GUKOLRO-11012 format. One line per field, with one value per residue (C-alpha): residue in three letters; x, y, z. Coordinates in steps of 0.02 Angstrom, whole numbers. Layout:
# GUKOLRO-11012
aa <- (ALA	...)
X <- (X	...)
Y <- (Y	...)
Z <- (Z	...)
//
This chain:
# GUKOLRO-11012
aa <- (MET	THR	ASN	LYS	VAL	ALA	GLU	ILE	HIS	THR	ILE	LEU	GLN	PRO	GLU	GLY	LEU	ALA	SER	GLN	ILE	ALA	HIS	LEU	TRP	ASP	LYS	HIS	ASN	THR	ASP	ARG	ARG	LYS	TRP	LEU	ASP	ASP	LYS	ARG	GLU	LEU	ARG	ASN	TYR	LEU	PHE	ALA	THR	ASP	THR	THR	THR	THR	THR	ASN	SER	LYS	LEU	PRO	TRP	LYS	ASN	LYS	THR	THR	ILE	PRO	LYS	LEU	CYS	GLN	ILE	ARG	ASP	ASN	LEU	HIS	ALA	ASN	TYR	LEU	SER	ALA	LEU	PHE	PRO	ASN	ASP	ALA	TRP	MET	LYS	TRP	GLU	ALA	HIS	SER	PRO	GLU	GLY	ALA	THR	GLN	ALA	LYS	ARG	LYS	ALA	VAL	THR	ALA	TYR	MET	SER	ASN	LYS	CYS	ARG	GLU	SER	ASN	LEU	ARG	THR	THR	VAL	SER	ALA	LEU	LEU	TYR	ASP	TYR	ILE	ASP	TRP	GLY	ASN	VAL	PHE	TYR	ASP	VAL	VAL	TYR	VAL	ASN	GLU	SER	THR	VAL	ASP	PRO	THR	THR	GLY	GLU	THR	ILE	PRO	GLY	TYR	VAL	GLY	PRO	LYS	LEU	VAL	ARG	ILE	SER	PRO	LEU	ASP	ILE	VAL	PHE	ASN	PRO	LEU	VAL	ASP	PHE	ASP	GLN	SER	TYR	LYS	ILE	THR	ARG	TYR	VAL	LYS	THR	LEU	GLY	GLN	MET	ARG	GLN	GLU	LEU	ASP	SER	MET	PRO	GLU	LEU	GLN	TYR	ASN	ALA	ASP	VAL	ILE	ASN	ARG	SER	ASP	GLN	VAL	ARG	LYS	SER	LEU	SER	ALA	TYR	SER	GLN	ALA	ASP	ILE	ASN	LYS	ALA	VAL	ALA	TYR	THR	LEU	ASP	GLY	PHE	GLY	THR	TYR	SER	ASN	TYR	LEU	GLN	SER	ASN	TYR	VAL	GLU	ILE	LEU	GLU	PHE	GLU	GLY	SER	LEU	HIS	ASP	GLN	THR	SER	GLY	THR	PHE	LEU	LYS	ASN	VAL	ILE	VAL	THR	VAL	ILE	ASP	ARG	MET	TRP	VAL	VAL	ARG	THR	VAL	PRO	MET	PRO	SER	TRP	MET	GLY	LYS	SER	THR	LYS	GLY	HIS	ALA	VAL	TRP	ARG	MET	ARG	PRO	ASP	ASN	ALA	TYR	GLY	MET	GLY	PRO	LEU	ASP	ASN	LEU	VAL	GLY	MET	GLN	TYR	ARG	ILE	ASP	HIS	LEU	GLU	ASN	LEU	LYS	ALA	ASP	ALA	MET	ASP	LEU	ALA	VAL	HIS	PRO	PRO	LEU	ALA	ILE	THR	GLY	ASN	VAL	GLU	ASP	PHE	THR	TRP	ALA	PRO	GLY	GLU	GLU	ILE	HIS	ILE	GLY	GLU	GLY	GLY	ALA	ILE	THR	GLU	LEU	GLY	LYS	ASN	LEU	ASN	GLY	VAL	ILE	THR	ALA	ASN	ASN	GLU	ILE	ALA	ALA	LEU	GLU	LEU	LYS	MET	GLU	GLU	LEU	ALA	GLY	ALA	PRO	LYS	ASN	ALA	MET	GLY	ILE	ARG	THR	PRO	GLY	GLU	LYS	THR	ALA	PHE	GLU	VAL	GLN	THR	LEU	GLU	MET	ALA	ALA	SER	ARG	ILE	PHE	GLN	ASN	LYS	ILE	GLN	ASN	PHE	GLU	ILE	ASN	VAL	LEU	GLU	PRO	ALA	LEU	ASN	ARG	MET	LEU	GLU	VAL	SER	ARG	ARG	ASN	ILE	ASP	GLY	SER	ASP	LEU	VAL	ARG	VAL	MET	ASP	ASP	ASP	LEU	GLY	VAL	ALA	ASP	PHE	LEU	THR	VAL	SER	LYS	ALA	ASP	ILE	THR	ALA	SER	GLY	MET	LEU	ARG	PRO	ILE	GLY	ALA	ARG	HIS	PHE	ALA	ALA	GLN	ALA	THR	LEU	VAL	GLN	ASN	LEU	LEU	GLY	PHE	LEU	ASN	SER	PRO	MET	GLY	GLN	ASP	PRO	THR	VAL	ASN	VAL	HIS	ILE	SER	GLY	LYS	ALA	LEU	ALA	LYS	MET	PHE	GLU	GLU	VAL	LEU	GLY	VAL	GLU	LYS	TYR	GLN	LEU	VAL	GLY	ASP	ASN	ILE	ARG	ILE	ALA	GLU	GLN	LEU	GLU	THR	GLN	ARG	LEU	MET	GLN	THR	ALA	GLN	GLU	THR	LEU	MET	VAL	GLU	GLN	GLN	THR	PRO	ILE	GLU	PRO	GLU	GLY	GLN	VAL)
X <- (-7400	-7557	-7592	-7416	-7428	-7590	-7516	-7368	-7484	-7581	-7419	-7355	-7503	-7433	-7519	-7595	-7493	-7330	-7369	-7404	-7238	-7144	-7231	-7176	-6998	-6999	-7079	-6955	-6805	-6857	-6889	-6709	-6631	-6553	-6471	-6402	-6331	-6242	-6171	-6112	-6017	-5939	-5885	-5806	-5696	-5653	-5583	-5524	-5346	-5363	-5497	-5562	-5691	-5749	-5842	-5673	-5660	-5765	-5620	-5506	-5341	-5208	-5155	-5278	-5206	-5317	-5263	-5348	-5391	-5566	-5497	-5364	-5493	-5601	-5458	-5409	-5586	-5608	-5443	-5480	-5662	-5615	-5477	-5595	-5733	-5613	-5477	-5448	-5532	-5646	-5755	-5922	-6010	-6175	-6296	-6428	-6606	-6654	-6573	-6576	-6484	-6352	-6277	-6097	-6140	-6265	-6147	-6005	-6114	-6186	-6022	-5926	-6052	-6066	-5879	-5853	-5989	-5923	-5749	-5798	-5921	-5791	-5897	-5748	-5737	-5921	-5911	-5766	-5878	-6020	-5901	-5859	-6047	-6052	-5922	-5964	-6154	-6187	-6311	-6283	-6403	-6377	-6467	-6441	-6468	-6441	-6333	-6276	-6118	-6088	-6062	-6086	-5944	-6013	-5905	-5924	-6087	-6001	-6055	-5909	-5936	-5942	-5994	-6167	-6241	-6293	-6208	-6205	-6239	-6212	-6348	-6299	-6389	-6427	-6530	-6650	-6788	-6910	-7022	-6898	-7034	-7043	-6915	-6833	-6896	-7074	-7071	-7097	-6938	-6910	-6743	-6682	-6583	-6515	-6487	-6459	-6594	-6485	-6473	-6664	-6678	-6550	-6633	-6801	-6730	-6606	-6689	-6871	-6880	-6887	-7060	-7038	-7186	-7120	-7264	-7219	-7038	-7090	-7206	-7065	-6958	-7105	-7130	-6950	-6968	-7135	-7065	-6913	-7021	-7050	-6928	-6846	-6944	-7111	-7072	-7006	-7161	-7276	-7185	-7162	-7043	-6862	-6774	-6630	-6468	-6541	-6594	-6754	-6871	-6823	-6638	-6686	-6785	-6643	-6518	-6483	-6535	-6691	-6728	-6810	-6899	-6930	-7058	-7054	-7185	-7370	-7474	-7650	-7672	-7776	-7821	-7897	-7939	-7848	-7727	-7562	-7476	-7290	-7262	-7127	-7184	-7057	-7086	-6991	-6981	-7089	-7234	-7273	-7272	-7164	-7200	-7301	-7250	-7267	-7111	-7019	-6926	-6974	-6948	-7100	-7000	-6877	-6699	-6637	-6564	-6513	-6405	-6344	-6188	-6279	-6465	-6577	-6738	-6893	-6789	-6726	-6587	-6435	-6283	-6105	-5944	-5886	-6046	-6007	-5825	-5850	-5849	-5687	-5610	-5665	-5579	-5417	-5407	-5448	-5306	-5182	-5207	-5215	-5048	-4973	-5033	-4957	-4791	-4793	-4821	-4678	-4551	-4603	-4694	-4771	-4669	-4720	-4628	-4616	-4550	-4433	-4375	-4316	-4389	-4306	-4313	-4344	-4213	-4050	-3902	-4001	-3957	-4097	-4075	-4173	-4192	-4199	-4344	-4375	-4391	-4439	-4521	-4570	-4744	-4696	-4806	-4777	-4753	-4811	-4985	-4915	-4858	-5028	-5113	-5000	-5050	-5233	-5226	-5143	-5275	-5416	-5346	-5330	-5508	-5577	-5502	-5583	-5753	-5753	-5725	-5562	-5469	-5337	-5155	-5212	-5083	-4947	-4964	-4950	-5033	-4905	-4855	-4766	-4879	-4868	-4915	-5081	-5124	-5090	-5201	-5340	-5332	-5335	-5489	-5580	-5534	-5591	-5767	-5847	-5749	-5802	-5980	-5992	-5908	-6015	-6166	-6110	-6080	-6249	-6359	-6272	-6162	-6271	-6437	-6345	-6267	-6433	-6522	-6386	-6419	-6607	-6586	-6476	-6605	-6735	-6634	-6504	-6535	-6466	-6300	-6149	-5967	-5875	-5696	-5665	-5508	-5485	-5443	-5360	-5256	-5234	-5270	-5404	-5556	-5715	-5892	-6051	-6189	-6374	-6527	-6571	-6395	-6410	-6595	-6601	-6671	-6537	-6438	-6263	-6171	-6019	-5906	-5755	-5777	-5864	-5737	-5595	-5657	-5697	-5530	-5433	-5524	-5502	-5313	-5291	-5389	-5304	-5126	-5166	-5228	-5079	-4955	-5041	-4995	-5155	-5105	-4929	-4994	-4950	-5112	-5210	-5087	-5087	-5271	-5249	-5233	-5083	-5159	-5320	-5225	-5123	-5280	-5366	-5224	-5216	-5400	-5393	-5240	-5316	-5165	-5256	-5198	-5017	-5049	-4944	-5033	-5023	-5024	-4848	-4781	-4633	-4572	-4593	-4499	-4357	-4346	-4332	-4201	-4097	-4110	-4048	-3906	-3855	-3861	-3754	-3627	-3614	-3589	-3453	-3363	-3367	-3296	-3157	-3104	-3100	-2919	-2889	-2795	-2645	-2665	-2604	-2625	-2750)
Y <- (4779	4677	4671	4615	4476	4418	4423	4317	4190	4180	4142	4018	3896	3724	3571	3464	3308	3411	3501	3335	3259	3419	3411	3228	3278	3421	3310	3168	3285	3379	3218	3164	3331	3263	3121	3246	3352	3204	3157	3336	3328	3163	3236	3385	3265	3162	3306	3419	3489	3562	3569	3741	3659	3527	3525	3525	3708	3743	3686	3821	3745	3849	3703	3654	3487	3350	3169	3101	2934	2926	2967	2831	2701	2756	2734	2567	2497	2561	2483	2312	2315	2353	2222	2088	2128	2115	1994	1939	1949	1801	1888	1857	1698	1649	1542	1465	1429	1320	1192	1317	1443	1314	1283	1328	1449	1544	1553	1615	1745	1817	1822	1891	2027	2081	2074	2183	2309	2314	2356	2484	2575	2589	2490	2472	2662	2679	2538	2630	2783	2674	2596	2771	2800	2632	2690	2875	2871	2692	2695	2657	2717	2673	2662	2569	2660	2620	2750	2787	2894	2902	3078	3160	3257	3433	3453	3292	3227	3063	2965	2936	2769	2780	2667	2590	2484	2476	2585	2584	2760	2824	2923	3040	3007	3193	3177	3039	3015	2872	2805	2740	2640	2508	2416	2520	2410	2423	2612	2750	2851	3031	3074	3252	3304	3475	3506	3661	3729	3678	3497	3488	3551	3430	3282	3337	3334	3191	3068	3048	2885	2993	3053	3228	3345	3488	3603	3593	3637	3783	3841	3835	3946	4064	4082	4132	4267	4330	4346	4441	4597	4585	4630	4500	4568	4545	4362	4321	4395	4294	4128	4060	3916	3895	3764	3659	3743	3890	4004	4098	4053	4213	4161	3992	4069	4188	4041	3934	3775	3664	3562	3396	3284	3108	3002	2813	2698	2704	2850	2919	3080	3184	3305	3185	3049	2915	2783	2777	2610	2579	2741	2873	3049	3189	3362	3518	3683	3592	3660	3554	3372	3347	3162	3019	2847	2667	2594	2509	2379	2198	2165	2271	2386	2527	2497	2596	2500	2530	2440	2482	2442	2418	2395	2492	2411	2489	2614	2585	2718	2618	2667	2672	2605	2778	2846	2781	2838	3024	3043	2946	3055	3207	3126	3094	3273	3334	3232	3279	3466	3452	3363	3490	3636	3549	3529	3710	3760	3645	3705	3888	3913	4076	4170	4232	4395	4449	4618	4736	4662	4767	4739	4592	4476	4290	4209	4110	4213	4368	4465	4498	4629	4584	4711	4676	4556	4520	4347	4256	4089	3971	3900	3737	3587	3404	3300	3137	3174	3185	3004	2950	3047	2962	2788	2834	2900	2739	2635	2736	2721	2531	2520	2625	2503	2359	2443	2487	2307	2339	2179	2129	2149	2260	2387	2257	2248	2071	2019	1972	1794	1653	1563	1436	1487	1395	1476	1649	1615	1546	1697	1818	1735	1735	1918	1975	1902	2074	2136	1981	1998	2180	2158	2008	2109	2240	2106	2025	2181	2303	2221	2066	2157	2296	2169	2084	2250	2296	2132	2166	2342	2274	2146	2280	2408	2312	2344	2217	2143	2194	2148	2104	2058	1893	1795	1617	1515	1376	1482	1633	1754	1889	1845	1938	1873	1941	1949	1975	2004	1818	1770	1860	1817	1666	1611	1639	1770	1842	1822	1916	1796	1901	1928	1760	1663	1756	1706	1526	1511	1570	1452	1304	1333	1353	1198	1093	1149	1123	947	899	961	874	698	634	706	631	460	340	247	406	491	345	379	561	601	707	750	807	915	996	1036	1106	1222	1276	1324	1406	1508	1563	1511	1404	1514	1471	1282	1234	1068	919	728	680	841	849	675	725	885	799	672	813	896	733	710	885	859	694	777	923	801	702	863	920	752	761	937	884	735	836	890	1076	1119	1235	1408	1436	1252	1203)
Z <- (5061	5090	4900	4866	4993	4914	4741	4799	4880	4715	4623	4750	4757	4801	4743	4882	4852	4837	5000	5084	5033	5085	5255	5277	5238	5365	5500	5488	5467	5623	5722	5696	5747	5905	5806	5679	5820	5896	5728	5702	5866	5815	5645	5737	5835	5684	5582	5724	5718	5893	6028	5983	5864	5990	6153	6240	6196	6351	6465	6532	6473	6392	6282	6144	6082	6019	6003	5844	5917	5844	5671	5690	5741	5591	5467	5545	5534	5355	5294	5373	5316	5135	5130	5202	5074	4926	4973	4793	4623	4657	4786	4697	4646	4562	4661	4548	4605	4456	4339	4195	4299	4356	4184	4156	4017	4124	4272	4161	4076	4237	4334	4185	4153	4334	4366	4215	4269	4445	4382	4252	4365	4505	4626	4746	4763	4800	4930	5011	5029	5101	5228	5290	5315	5401	5523	5543	5539	5582	5438	5253	5121	4937	4770	4608	4441	4257	4169	3995	4002	3815	3745	3577	3499	3469	3314	3216	3300	3331	3481	3601	3695	3883	4023	3999	4135	4320	4447	4638	4709	4884	4968	5105	5268	5270	5108	5144	5274	5307	5446	5576	5666	5533	5426	5289	5146	5213	5241	5112	5075	5031	4953	4924	4774	4724	4538	4432	4317	4170	4235	4245	4067	4004	4090	4016	3841	3845	3968	3918	4018	4177	4119	4186	4154	4046	4092	4277	4244	4134	4272	4397	4282	4258	4447	4469	4334	4405	4584	4525	4522	4711	4847	4961	5113	5022	4977	5150	5229	5117	5137	5312	5279	5227	5123	5185	5141	5050	5193	5154	5011	4920	4926	4852	4709	4666	4658	4509	4596	4606	4758	4718	4842	4776	4863	4841	4914	4943	5011	5018	4916	5036	4896	4771	4898	4794	4859	4767	4782	4740	4650	4629	4653	4611	4687	4639	4738	4873	4768	4614	4562	4410	4388	4461	4391	4449	4531	4385	4485	4450	4636	4679	4791	4787	4727	4880	5026	5207	5336	5512	5611	5776	5783	5903	5970	5888	5788	5612	5637	5700	5800	5737	5813	5863	5943	6118	6108	6095	6283	6297	6162	6266	6416	6320	6259	6436	6511	6375	6394	6586	6579	6458	6568	6721	6634	6582	6762	6818	6689	6688	6853	6914	7041	7217	7252	7433	7499	7406	7241	7092	6922	6836	6688	6728	6617	6633	6688	6741	6897	7022	7158	7311	7455	7637	7680	7495	7419	7254	7268	7123	7130	7048	7018	7060	6898	6973	6909	6729	6735	6801	6656	6529	6596	6595	6416	6356	6445	6369	6192	6209	6278	6132	6007	6095	6105	5921	5873	5788	5739	5864	5820	5672	5724	5746	5936	6005	6165	6302	6343	6251	6131	5994	5814	5828	5993	5921	5771	5883	5998	5849	5775	5942	5974	5804	5811	5831	5675	5574	5627	5574	5406	5366	5413	5287	5154	5179	5200	5084	4953	4919	4888	4793	4672	4640	4614	4489	4398	4402	4335	4197	4144	4137	4038	3929	3745	3623	3684	3781	3757	3918	3951	4040	4091	4026	4180	4080	3964	4079	3939	3912	3807	3759	3784	3703	3836	3794	3900	3894	3951	4116	4147	4261	4430	4558	4651	4665	4828	4880	4978	5014	5205	5236	5133	5220	5392	5343	5252	5405	5521	5405	5388	5576	5619	5489	5534	5716	5682	5567	5697	5840	5902	5823	5654	5669	5717	5571	5592	5557	5440	5318	5279	5235	5049	5003	4836	4914	5041	4903	4801	4957	4998	4813	4823	4996	4954	4789	4682	4551	4407	4446	4422	4570	4599	4481	4499	4553	4475	4591	4533	4351	4379	4471	4327	4203	4307	4317	4129	4099	4223	4136	3963	4030	4104	3940	3845	3966	3950	3760	3766	3885	3775	3616	3575	3550	3390	3411	3343	3164	3111	2977)
//
């Protein structure tokens, strides 16, 4: 046995740098174990169908009902966040930082190219998944990659065109670690991927830009073959660690999967004594380094990004809107099942039998024979507590909505009291400030850097030119624009304005309507100085209806004149018809 262990140790000799990165992964993943346990409890409540899978299972209630309030708040927030980010098609604009980037041609090329790539890469679907992370985990992790999804027909050898361009990719919070004591952009990052052996071989052959070391991949295959001669007990005795999700190391080696740990940032290689700055180091099997390359981004940092729902002091891992509500969900389920058990006891109470009573069935219409001194007494419960529990549950549900920052009246519930239209709008805006703050935080710290990283990745990787579909604003028809690398290279940045424009738009409309309907707005001495044309154009822009061409100089007068002309023509035609004699039938 000792010789076998020694032989296995000889085969499994990890490289120093690979072992160092694997140790960093284990350290940071272990340090956040409490956070992961809390998130697992929250997840159990979100997707529970009864209380048997939650911490409420410890309570001695016969009923096991769960009220999915946390899940409802989650869906409500997600729906409102998504609609605020993408209120219309014009949710993104180009902001130039130089005269060259401010030209109409440059603006049109950049916005048309990115709008096309966002649509073809299903960016909205990816953002939807990131919003769920924003709500569930309180932390969003993402990356931007450049993909070529064209395929080759195995029969004809013809290249079938697919999507080519930048793509936003979600990273599961379970698959990335970093130093939480510093800002995410300043920290090194280690991302975990799991791929099949076939995928690794395919990427080695078809994606030379990844710069994988073929010798290291061949060595990994050879190790698997060499260790197949040893028993599972021998391997487990020789190896003292396990891999996430694979159990023991022997189970991992017998699987068809390869675990990849990808380090991004700067570190000191303790084996060689060299300092590696802004590099990507890829480790497979937690044993060997398959590549070490400089970080390709022109921005000098990783293309990965991170944002939080609620910041913690001195900790880069944030909190989510549902984290503080788990205890209240526990309380709601506790009251619901307590109430249900109390009603069961009241409707079908236990019986206290005294003295001589023959065996009987407790059911309607049954005869019960009671001897001398015998008695049957129902041990019923008072249902007043049930009403109290109902009121408390309703209050808790309302409080949870408020604490999560859900937009007011999102579920169609109006606050009590008589109010004017302007008062209702003002109250809604004031009550939704938490919601607006959180969605604008997502827009600024997730969507905006992601869009600009997608543009940077495109500038780095675009080959030749690309044909994108655009909409002609004047004619309202589809057109096609050829975009080259030079067309999308300019000093400036892309800015998503969906959520910010939505909030500013609502505030502007409310304030303007309030002013126009006020005594000051109705005052002729003030009203005479307000341009009707400017108001019409402003509302056309704010409501986003420019393509319908509703506004034109004195267009209503021109249309009324046209209508009157048609009416006069029709009347003249009718008079001519009435004055024309009708020939009797049969006459020539």
